[in-house]
C-alpha positions as CSV (number, residue, x, y, z in Angstrom):
1,M,-9.2,24.1,-7.9
2,P,-8.1,27.7,-8.3
3,E,-5.6,28.4,-11.0
4,R,-2.0,29.0,-9.8
5,R,-0.4,32.3,-10.4
6,P,3.4,32.4,-10.8
7,D,3.8,34.7,-7.8
8,Q,1.8,32.4,-5.4
9,R,4.8,30.8,-3.6
10,V,5.4,30.4,0.1
11,V,7.9,28.5,2.2
12,F,6.8,26.8,5.4
13,A,9.8,26.4,7.8
14,V,8.8,24.0,10.6
15,P,11.1,22.4,13.2
16,G,11.3,18.7,13.5
17,A,9.1,16.1,11.8
18,L,6.0,17.5,10.1
19,D,4.0,14.5,11.2
20,T,4.5,15.2,14.9
21,P,1.2,14.4,16.6
22,T,0.3,17.8,18.1
23,G,-2.4,20.4,17.3
24,G,0.2,22.9,16.1
25,Y,1.8,20.5,13.6
26,A,-1.7,19.4,12.5
27,Y,-2.5,23.0,11.8
28,D,0.7,23.5,9.8
29,R,0.1,20.4,7.7
30,R,-3.5,21.2,7.0
31,M,-2.8,24.8,6.1
32,M,0.0,23.8,3.7
33,A,-2.5,21.4,2.0
34,E,-5.2,24.0,1.8
35,L,-2.9,26.6,0.4
36,G,-1.9,24.1,-2.2
37,W,-5.5,23.6,-3.1
38,R,-5.9,27.4,-3.5
39,G,-3.1,27.4,-6.1
40,W,-0.1,28.2,-4.0
41,A,3.3,26.5,-4.6
42,V,4.2,25.4,-1.1
43,Q,7.8,24.5,-0.1
44,H,8.4,22.8,3.2
45,V,11.8,23.4,4.9
46,A,12.5,21.1,7.9
47,L,14.4,23.0,10.6
48,S,16.2,21.3,13.5
49,G,14.1,19.3,15.8
50,Q,16.0,20.8,18.8
51,F,13.7,23.9,18.8
52,P,12.7,25.7,21.0
53,A,16.1,25.0,22.7
54,P,18.6,24.6,19.8
55,D,22.3,24.4,20.4
56,A,24.6,26.9,18.7
57,E,25.2,24.6,15.7
58,A,21.5,23.9,15.1
59,L,20.7,27.6,15.3
60,A,23.5,28.6,12.9
61,T,22.4,25.8,10.5
62,S,18.8,27.1,10.6
63,Y,19.8,30.6,9.9
64,R,21.8,29.4,6.9
65,Q,18.9,27.3,5.6
66,L,16.6,30.3,5.6
67,A,19.1,32.8,4.2
68,A,19.7,30.4,1.2
69,L,16.0,30.7,0.1
70,P,15.2,32.7,-2.9
71,D,14.3,36.4,-2.9
72,G,10.7,37.5,-3.0
73,V,9.1,34.3,-1.6
74,P,7.4,34.7,1.7
75,I,9.1,32.6,4.4
76,L,6.7,31.6,7.1
77,V,8.4,30.3,10.2
78,D,6.5,28.3,12.8
79,G,6.7,30.1,16.2
80,L,8.2,27.0,17.9
81,A,11.4,27.8,16.0
82,L,11.0,31.6,15.4
83,G,10.8,32.4,19.1
84,A,14.3,30.9,19.6
85,M,15.8,32.8,16.6
86,P,16.2,36.4,18.0
87,E,18.7,37.4,15.3
88,I,16.8,36.1,12.3
89,G,16.3,39.6,10.9
90,R,20.1,40.0,10.7
91,H,20.5,36.8,8.7
92,L,17.8,37.4,6.1
93,R,17.9,39.8,3.2
94,P,15.3,42.7,3.0
95,T,14.0,40.9,-0.1
96,Q,13.0,37.8,1.9
97,P,9.6,38.7,3.5
98,L,9.3,36.9,6.8
99,V,6.0,35.9,8.4
100,A,5.6,34.4,11.9
101,L,3.0,31.7,12.7
102,V,2.4,31.9,16.4
103,H,0.3,29.1,18.0
104,H,1.1,30.4,21.5
105,P,4.0,32.4,23.0
106,L,6.8,30.1,24.0
107,A,7.2,31.9,27.4
108,L,3.8,30.7,28.4
109,E,4.7,27.0,28.2
110,S,4.1,25.4,31.7
111,G,7.0,24.1,33.8
112,L,9.5,26.8,32.9
113,T,11.6,28.6,35.4
114,A,11.0,32.3,35.7
115,A,14.5,32.9,34.2
116,R,13.8,30.6,31.2
117,A,10.4,32.1,30.6
118,E,11.9,35.6,30.5
119,S,14.7,34.5,28.2
120,L,12.2,33.1,25.8
121,R,10.0,36.2,26.0
122,R,12.9,38.4,25.1
123,S,14.0,36.1,22.3
124,E,10.6,35.9,20.8
125,Q,10.1,39.7,21.1
126,A,13.3,40.3,19.2
127,A,12.4,37.8,16.5
128,L,8.9,39.2,16.1
129,A,10.4,42.7,15.6
130,S,11.9,41.4,12.3
131,V,8.7,40.1,10.7
132,R,6.4,41.7,8.2
133,G,3.3,39.9,9.5
134,V,2.2,37.6,12.2
135,I,-0.5,34.9,11.8
136,V,-2.1,33.7,15.1
137,T,-4.8,31.1,15.7
138,S,-7.0,33.1,18.1
139,A,-8.1,36.5,19.2
140,A,-6.6,35.8,22.6
141,T,-3.2,35.1,21.2
142,A,-3.5,38.2,19.0
143,R,-4.0,40.4,22.1
144,L,-1.0,38.9,23.8
145,I,1.2,39.4,20.7
146,V,0.2,43.1,20.6
147,S,0.2,43.9,24.3
148,D,3.1,41.8,25.6
149,Y,5.4,41.7,22.5
150,G,4.8,45.1,21.0
151,V,3.7,43.9,17.5
152,P,1.6,46.5,15.8
153,A,-2.0,45.3,15.6
154,E,-2.2,46.0,11.9
155,R,0.5,43.3,11.3
156,V,-1.5,40.6,13.0
157,T,-3.9,38.3,11.3
158,I,-6.1,35.7,13.0
159,A,-6.6,32.5,11.1
160,R,-8.5,30.1,13.4
161,P,-8.0,26.4,12.8
162,G,-10.7,25.0,10.6
163,S,-13.1,22.3,11.5
164,D,-14.1,19.3,9.4
165,R,-17.7,18.4,9.3
166,V,-17.9,15.1,11.3
167,P,-20.7,12.8,12.5
168,L,-22.0,14.1,15.9
169,A,-21.5,11.9,18.9
170,Q,-24.7,10.2,20.0
171,D,-26.3,10.3,23.4
172,R,-25.5,7.0,25.1
173,S,-27.0,7.7,28.5
174,D,-28.8,4.4,28.3
175,R,-25.5,2.3,28.1
176,R,-26.1,-1.1,29.6
177,D,-23.1,-0.8,31.9
178,G,-24.0,2.8,32.9
179,V,-20.4,3.9,32.7
180,L,-19.6,7.2,31.1
181,R,-16.7,7.4,28.7
182,L,-14.5,10.4,29.3
183,L,-12.0,11.4,26.6
184,S,-8.9,13.6,26.9
185,V,-6.6,14.5,24.0
186,G,-3.2,16.1,24.0
187,A,0.5,15.5,24.3
188,V,1.4,14.6,27.9
189,V,3.3,17.7,28.8
190,P,2.9,20.0,31.9
191,R,0.7,22.6,30.1
192,K,-2.0,20.1,29.4
193,G,-2.8,19.6,33.1
194,F,-3.2,15.8,33.2
195,D,-2.0,15.9,36.8
196,V,-5.0,18.1,37.6
197,L,-7.3,15.8,35.8
198,V,-6.1,12.7,37.5
199,A,-6.1,14.3,40.9
200,A,-9.7,15.5,40.3
201,L,-10.9,12.1,39.2
202,A,-9.3,10.5,42.2
203,T,-12.0,12.2,44.3
204,L,-14.8,10.8,42.2
205,A,-14.4,7.0,42.7
206,D,-18.1,6.8,43.6
207,L,-19.2,7.8,40.1
208,P,-19.4,5.6,37.0
209,W,-16.7,6.7,34.6
210,R,-13.8,5.6,32.5
211,L,-11.1,7.9,31.1
212,T,-9.1,7.5,27.9
213,I,-6.1,9.8,27.3
214,A,-4.9,10.0,23.7
215,G,-1.6,11.9,23.3
216,D,2.1,11.6,22.8
217,L,3.9,10.1,25.8
218,T,7.4,10.8,24.5
219,R,7.4,14.6,24.3
220,D,8.2,14.9,28.1
221,R,9.0,11.5,29.5
222,N,9.3,12.9,33.1
223,T,5.7,14.2,32.9
224,A,4.4,11.0,31.4
225,S,6.1,8.9,34.1
226,K,4.6,11.2,36.8
227,I,1.1,10.8,35.4
228,E,1.6,7.0,35.3
229,A,2.7,7.1,38.9
230,D,-0.3,9.3,39.9
231,I,-2.7,6.9,38.3
232,A,-1.1,4.0,40.1
233,R,-0.9,5.9,43.5
234,H,-4.7,6.7,43.3
235,G,-5.5,3.1,42.3
236,L,-7.0,4.2,39.0
237,G,-5.2,1.8,36.7
238,E,-8.4,0.0,35.8
239,R,-10.3,3.2,35.0
240,I,-7.7,5.4,33.1
241,A,-6.2,4.2,29.9
242,L,-3.0,6.0,28.6
243,L,-3.0,5.2,24.9
244,G,-0.1,7.4,23.7
245,A,-0.3,8.9,20.2
246,V,-3.0,7.4,18.0
247,S,-3.8,7.5,14.3
248,P,-6.4,10.0,13.0
249,Q,-8.8,7.2,12.3
250,R,-8.5,5.9,15.9
251,L,-8.9,9.4,17.3
252,A,-12.0,9.9,15.3
253,A,-13.4,6.7,16.7
254,L,-12.6,7.8,20.2
255,Y,-14.4,11.1,19.8
256,A,-17.4,9.1,18.4
257,E,-17.4,6.7,21.3
258,A,-17.0,9.4,24.1
259,D,-19.7,10.9,26.3
260,I,-17.7,13.8,27.7
261,F,-14.5,15.6,26.7
262,V,-12.2,16.6,29.5
263,L,-8.9,18.6,29.4
264,A,-7.4,20.7,32.2
265,S,-5.0,22.8,30.1
266,R,-3.1,25.5,31.9
267,F,-2.9,27.6,28.7
268,E,-4.0,27.2,25.1
269,G,-3.3,29.6,22.2
270,Y,-6.4,28.1,20.6
271,G,-7.1,24.5,21.8
272,M,-7.7,22.4,18.7
273,A,-8.8,19.4,20.8
274,Y,-11.5,21.4,22.5
275,A,-12.7,22.6,19.1
276,E,-12.7,19.0,17.8
277,A,-14.8,17.9,20.8
278,V,-17.3,20.6,20.1
279,A,-17.4,19.7,16.4
280,H,-18.3,16.1,17.5
281,G,-21.1,17.5,19.7
282,L,-19.5,16.5,23.0
283,P,-20.0,18.4,26.3
284,V,-16.7,19.9,27.5
285,I,-15.1,20.2,30.9
286,G,-11.9,22.4,30.8
287,S,-10.1,25.4,32.1
288,N,-10.7,29.1,31.2
289,A,-7.0,29.8,30.4
290,G,-5.8,31.6,27.2
291,A,-8.1,31.1,24.2
292,I,-10.2,28.3,25.6
293,P,-13.2,30.5,26.4
294,D,-13.1,31.7,22.8
295,T,-12.9,28.2,21.5
296,V,-15.6,26.5,23.7
297,P,-19.0,28.1,23.3
298,Q,-20.4,29.4,26.5
299,H,-23.2,26.9,26.9
300,A,-21.3,23.9,25.6
301,G,-19.0,23.3,28.5
302,L,-18.0,24.0,32.1
303,L,-14.7,26.0,32.4
304,V,-12.9,26.5,35.6
305,A,-9.6,28.2,36.7
306,P,-6.5,26.4,35.5
307,G,-4.8,24.3,38.1
308,D,-7.8,24.3,40.5
309,V,-8.3,20.6,41.4
310,P,-11.4,21.0,43.6
311,A,-13.1,23.2,41.0
312,F,-12.3,20.7,38.2
313,A,-13.5,17.9,40.4
314,Q,-16.8,19.7,41.0
315,A,-17.3,20.4,37.3
316,L,-16.7,16.7,36.6
317,R,-19.1,15.6,39.3
318,S,-21.8,18.0,38.0
319,V,-21.6,16.8,34.4
320,I,-21.1,13.1,35.2
321,G,-23.9,13.0,37.7
322,D,-26.5,15.1,36.0
323,Q,-27.9,13.6,32.7
324,D,-30.0,16.7,32.0
325,L,-27.0,19.0,32.3
326,R,-24.9,16.7,30.1
327,Q,-27.6,16.7,27.4
328,R,-27.9,20.5,27.5
329,L,-24.2,21.0,27.1
330,A,-24.1,18.5,24.2
331,A,-27.1,20.2,22.5
332,A,-25.2,23.5,22.7
333,A,-22.1,21.9,21.2
334,R,-24.1,20.4,18.4
335,A,-25.7,23.8,17.7
336,A,-22.3,25.5,17.7
337,A,-20.4,23.0,15.6
338,P,-21.6,24.3,12.2
339,Q,-20.5,27.9,13.1
340,F,-16.8,26.9,13.3
341,P,-14.9,27.9,10.2
342,T,-14.0,25.3,7.7
343,W,-10.3,24.7,6.8
344,R,-11.0,26.4,3.4
345,Q,-12.3,29.5,5.2
346,S,-9.3,29.5,7.5
347,A,-6.9,29.1,4.6
348,A,-8.5,32.1,2.9
349,S,-7.6,34.3,5.9
350,F,-4.1,32.8,5.9
351,A,-3.6,33.5,2.2
352,R,-4.7,37.1,2.4
353,T,-1.8,37.8,4.7
354,L,0.7,36.2,2.3
355,E,-0.8,38.1,-0.6
356,T,-0.2,41.5,1.0
357,L,3.6,40.7,0.9
């Protein structure tokens, strides 16, 4: 383990519970651990769980929490909170270096009204104007931060999520029951496109498949209820399992048991579930929104326009129905998996930004 220097200190300010089961929180947790391994003294500050829509009291309390932190220590604020703190620059002292960690712009969350999206965009733009550096998880998000939010390119660092080396999924085309196991991973919120996935699968009743969806059902209960209703309406209750959030051990087992990874996201700032699927050597069916084409290697999956049910259904039919295609996509995923950065490599990029402060 590298030796710790006295100046290697950083504060991670993250809204809500740090163990929230999403890719963004998983990234935060892992980066904190990796920085600790590199010799950094990492302090976690828990901000209000109301973000990105805090009331006045929660916002004022969060400003006070950050302003009370010591001088000279970089304060890294997760974008889920930072984007809703437009006056953060006024509350912090010049001696408190502020860094933004942007997983994806808040205004690009699905299901927002045009007015709400514009309000979030203005708020996030104001907050980003106060930071000394911005860490993003993909080149696609970096381009958005520079072009749409006016952040100078030299202030932006890309620290892609790392990938653990995991056992590769095995070809199970000779399953005795002949049924292919589809896996989808993500919190059940509008942006993940589970409505598109269910609608597409409803047209493929003639094919042998079963789908497992692993993801938090409590983040947006209206969306979760709608997906449950869609499954029932299409008569797919025996073929689609909604597991809710699962443990890391259970999730690893689901990846190992799967034949195909499917996720119809409307936007991703990186797409950690896609990367995890590739790391397991799974063929991928997804959308080409945001950073997904950067995350999924070209020959490891079929990507279609977000929200396009017929196109998604055709991609599903092609991969489910064509064993040779499935094997080619899986082979490309297995070949690409070792090229993904490790978490140690990602943390090195992350640390370099903090060291410049």
